[in-house]
N, C-alpha and C positions, 0 to 999 in steps of 0.2 A: 726575577728571572733566573736567579741562581738554582743550579740543580742541587738536590739533596745530597749531602756528603756521604760517601760510602768508601770502604777499603776493599782491596782485592788480595785473596790469598792463593798461592800456588805452591804445589809440592810434587806434581807428577809430570813426567815427561809426555810429550805429544807422540802419538803413533804416526806411521806414514799415512798420507792422504792423496787423493787424486780428485779435484774438484774444479768446478767453474763458478766463479763469483763475480759480483759487481761491488765496487768500493764507493765510499761516500763521494758526493760531488766535490768538485775543486772549490776550496775555501777562498783562494785569492780571486777567482773569477767571480764567485758568488758575491763577495763584499763589493768589488768594483761595479758589478752590475747594478746593485742597489744604489750606490753613491752617484754613478754617472747618469743612471736613469732619473735620479732626483733632480739633476741640473740640466737635463735635456728638455727639449720642447715636447708637449703632448704626452701621449701614453706610451710608456715603454713596457716590454714583456720579458720576463725571465723565467725560464722553466728549468726543472731539475736543480733548483737552488739548494745549497746545503743547509739543512736546518739544524745548525750547531749554535752553541751559546754566542760564539763571536759574530756570526751572521745576524742572529736575533738582536745583538747589541746594535749592529749597524742599522737595522730596520727601526729599532726603537729611537736611536738618535735622529734619523731622518724624519720620523714622524713628529718628534719634538720640534724640529726645524720647519714644520708646517707642510711636510709632504704627505699626500694621501697615498698609502700603499695598501692595496687589497689583495688578500690571500684567496686565490681562486680554488685551489686544492693543494695537496702536499707537494711542496717545492715549486708551486707555479704562482707567481705574483704579477700584478698590474702595478706599475709605478707612475703616478700622475705627476709628470715632471713639472717643476715650477720654472725652469729656465735658469740660465746663468745669473748669478747675483741676486737671486729672488728668495734664497732661504732666509727665514727670520725666526728669532727666538727672543723672548722678553729678557731685558737687562739682568744680569746676575743669575740667570737660570744655570743649572748644572747639566753638562752632558757627560754621561758615563759610558766609557769605552770598554768596560769589563776587563777581559784578559787580552784584548786584541791590539797588538802594536800596529798592525796593518791599518785598521779602522782609525786609530788615533792620528797616525801620520797623514793618511790620505784625506780625512775629513778636515783636519786642521789645514791642509793645503787648500781645500775648497773655501773654508771660512775665513782664511787670512786675507782674501781679496774680495770677500762679500761685504757690501756696505753695512754698517751700523751693527756689527756683531760685538757684544760685550758679554762674555760667557765664562763660566767656571768650567775647567776640565779636569776629569779624574778617571782613574781606572780601578781595577781590583788591587789586592795586595802585591801581587807579582808585578803587574804593569807599572804601579806607583814606584817601584824600584828601578826601573829602566831609564837610562839617561836619554833625554830628548835634546840634548845640547846642539847637535848638528841640525836638527829640524828647526829649532828656535832661531839659530843664526840665519838659516835659509829664509825663513818667513820674515825675519827682521829686514832682510834685503828687499822684500816686497813692501815694507812699510808697516807690518803688523807688530804689536808690542805684546810682551808676556810679563806678568807679575806674579810674585816678587822679582825683581830684577836679579840676575845671576843665580836663580834657582832653576835647575834643569830637570827636575822630576815632578811628576804630578802629586798632589793637585796644584793647578796653575790657573791664572786668570788670563784670558786673551782678549785684546781689543783689535779689531780688524783694521787694515789700512784704509785711510781716507781717500788716497790717490795712488792705487797700486800701479807700478810701472814694471814691464818685463825685465827679466835679468838674463845674464849669460851664465850657465852653470855647467861645470865640468864634473860629470857623474862618476861616482866610484862604484863599489860593489852592491850598494843598497838599491833595490828596486823600489822600495817604499819611499825613499828620499826623492829619487827621480820622479815617482808618481806624484808625490806631494808638490814638486815644482811644476809638473805638467798641469795639474789641477788648479794651482794658484795662478799660473800663466794664462789659463782659459778666460779669466775675468780681469786681467790686467791690460793696461794700455800699451799699445805697440807690440813688439816681437819679444818672445821669450825663446832663447836658444839653449839647447842641451846637447853637450858633446859627450859621447860615451866612450871612455877608454877601455872599459870592460862591459861586455853585454850582459846586462842583467835582465830578469824576467820582464817581458814586455806585453803583459795582458793589458795594461792601461792603453797603450798605443794601439793594440789590436781592436779594442772596443771603440776607440775614437776614430780609426783610420778612414771610415767611410765619410767623415767630414772634411772633404777635400779642401775647403776654403779656410779651414781652422788649423789643420795639422799637415806638415810635410815632413817626410823621413828620407833622408839621403844616406845611402850606404856607400861610403867611400873607404878611405883608410880607417877612419873612425865613424861610427853611426852618428848622425846629426839629426836632432829633432827640432823643428821650427814650429812654434805656435803663434798664430795671430789672435790676439785677445779680443774680447767684447763681441764675438760672433755667436749666432744661434747654434746649438747642437741638435742634430737630428735625434728622434727617439730610437731606442735600441731594441732589437730582438735577439735574445740569446738563450741558447740550449747548453746548459753547463755540462762539460765531460767529467768523468771520474778524476779524482785527485791523484796525481803521480806520486805525491809525498805520502798520502795514505796507503797507496798501493805498494810503496817501498817496504813496508813492514811484512806484508804477506809474501812478497818476493823473497825477502831475507829469510823468513822461516822455511820457505819451500827449499831454498838453496842449501840450508843447513840441515833439513830433516830428511834422514835416509829414505830412499825409494819414493819420494814425494813429487807431485806434479800439480801446477795449478794454471788456470786460464782466468785472466782478469779482463772483463769486457769493458770497451768504450772508455779508455783512460786518456787524459790529455797527454799529448807528447810534443808539447811546445819545445823547440830545441834549447831554449833558455831555462828549461826545468830538468833536463835529462842528465845532468852530471853524475848522479847516483848510478844510473844504468851504464854510463860510458865507464866509470871507474870499474864497476864489477865486470863488465864485458872484457875489459883489459886484463882482468885477473882470472880469466877462464870460466866465467859464469855462463851457465846454459840458459840464456834469455833471448827470445825471439819476439819480434813485433809482426802482427798480421793485421789485415783488413783496415789499412790506413785510409783515411779520408779527411777532408777539411770542412770544418764547421765553424761559422762565426770568426773566420780568420785564424782559427786555431787547428793544428794537426791533432787527431785522436785515433785510437785504434785498440786492439787487443795485445795483451802481454802474455806470452806462454814461457813458464819457467819449470825447469826440472832440476832436481837435486843433483849436485856434482861436487867434485873436489875443487877448491878454490886455491889460488896462489896468494901469498901475502899482498896486501894493498899498498900501492905506492901512489898516494894522491898529492900531486904538486899543487902549488897555489892556484894555478889556473882553473881548477875544478871547483874552488869554493863558492864563487858566485852562482854557479848553476847547480849546487847540491847542498846549500846551506842547511836546510831542514832536515837532511838525512844523515848528517854526521854522527849523531848519537847511535843510530842502528848500524852504521858503517863501523863504529868502534866495537860493537857486539860481535859482528862478522869478523873483524880483525882478531879479537880475543879467541874466537873459536876456529881460527885458521892457523896451521902450523907456520911459524916463522915471524920475523919482525915486519910489522906494518908501519908505514910512516905517512903522517898527515901534515901538510905544511900550509902556511898562510891562513891559520884558523882563528887568529886573535879575536875576531868579531863574535865568535861563540860565547865569549865571556859576558856579552850584553844581550843575551836572549832571555827567555822567560826565567831561566837560571844560568849560572856559569856552567855551561854545558861540558866544558872540558874538565873542570874540577869535580862536578858531581858524577860524571861517567867514570872518572878515575876512581872515585870512592866506591862506586858499584863494583868495578872490576876487581879492586883490591880485596874486596869481601869474599871473592871466590878464588883468590890466590893468583890473579893475572896481574903481572908486573907492567907498569907503565913509566914513562918518563916525559915531562912536558917542559917547554919553555913558553914565553908569552905567545909566540907564533906557531909552534909546531907540537906535535904529540907523537911519541913512539909507543906502540903496543906490542908486547912480546907474547904472541899468540901461542896457545898450547893445543890447538886443535880441538876436536869435539871431545869432551870429558864429562865424567859424572861428578856432580857437585852436590848430591843429595844429602851429604853430611854437613852442608854449610847453610847459613842463613844470610839473607839480605833484608834490610828494612829501608824502604824509600820514604823519607819524610815528606811533609807537604811543601813541596817546591812550587806548585802551580805551573809545572811544566809538563805538557802532554807528551812531548818527545822522549823525555826520560822515563815516564810511566810506560809507554808503549815498547820502548827499546828493552826495558828490564823485563817486561812480560815475556818477550821473544827469548831472552837469555834464560829464563826460567823453564820455558817449555823445552828447550834443547838440553840443558844441564840438569834438570831436576832439582835445582837449588830451591830451598824452602824460602819463599819470597813473600813479603808483606808490602803492599803499595798503598800508602795512605793518601786519601782524598783523590781516588782515581777518577772522580767526576770531572776533573780538569780535562780529561781525554775528550769530553763531549764538546770542548771549544772547536775541535777540528774533526773529530771522527766519531760521531754518536753510534755508528753501527759496529765499531771495533769488536766489542765483546760478542755480539750476536754472530759476526762472521767467524770469530775464533771458535765459537761453540760449534758452528757448522763444520769447521775443519777438524773437530774432534778434541779441542783443548778442554781440559778439566781444571776448573777454578771455582773458588767460593767468593761471593761478595758479602760483606758485612757492614751494616750501618753503624 
């Protein structure tokens, strides 16, 4: 399944552009549609599914667990759901999550309360370094066990709960952990209750919400999700919108590139995913939304962006939960905006595909942009748009698509000579990234 390895080289600035584009479909919704379709009754349909490596890993894992998934044509799948508690795999078989933390956490949530699961779990080099400690403790509370004991990184062995009982969970900033608890609760006895202190992305709830006897959501002071376990799930029909996180890179390039304009069609605008756009609109960004509509309980529409002068970014802790994936590109914007930008409450970035705070500091240091970080905060002393064609950056193989994409934008604006090793990692989330960049006029080389 792995994509052939290649590097990308850049050393030319991009010229101004005025284009209409579509971005890759939403990865979060694509993965969830495959997983939830697999545990629903009868046949579910998912259209415009992202055909990235992470989603292919999800399809592969579900097929290994006995789910029939037929590809009708590009991005269009029929999922023959086995129903709750019916996934099955031979003892000591291996499930490989590839690079996907979303897939790992959500599928473990499903399997933790599925009877007679005794399986080995692993990921790629990058995923195997990420801590699963919080997930393991949560699934322990449903009765699942992980071996070796007190090891919190893949590879691991998991034995599912013999008698799962619903839990009460106070959710933090992680939508993946919240979703894992929701999915584990679906096949547990009794009630599972989740109280959200901070609203994280809610795609899982949106897909399940038509199951009125299974899930109830109360919006009071804090959002509460109640799940009644051991009920049947209706089949789903989903048309996946464009990914707002993938769109963020093209939005950023347009804001920074003189005299440029872009329209990005049919992008998901779920309020729990709009932190990036809220931060930038607060800093004077010329971003407008049009043609808004609701599909599959999700808001989507077009994004229209024009180049403009930005103010330094002041992102308080409250933005983190709704802009997690976009912080590396926000750091690039901050570096190319005059003045000091401050990002607070970002400690969780250290446990992404790479330590995104440290790695982006290294990138910016190579073009002379000063930064200062503590465990929780980062200051970037922005220089405005400047020429860095006399400098070089080398991005090692971090297995981190967001670092690769952010560095790519940095090079297009500054002209720095950039080499990104193992750029194929971008195909985990945005397989059309280079094709769209070429359409906008970016000049780059790929080398095997």
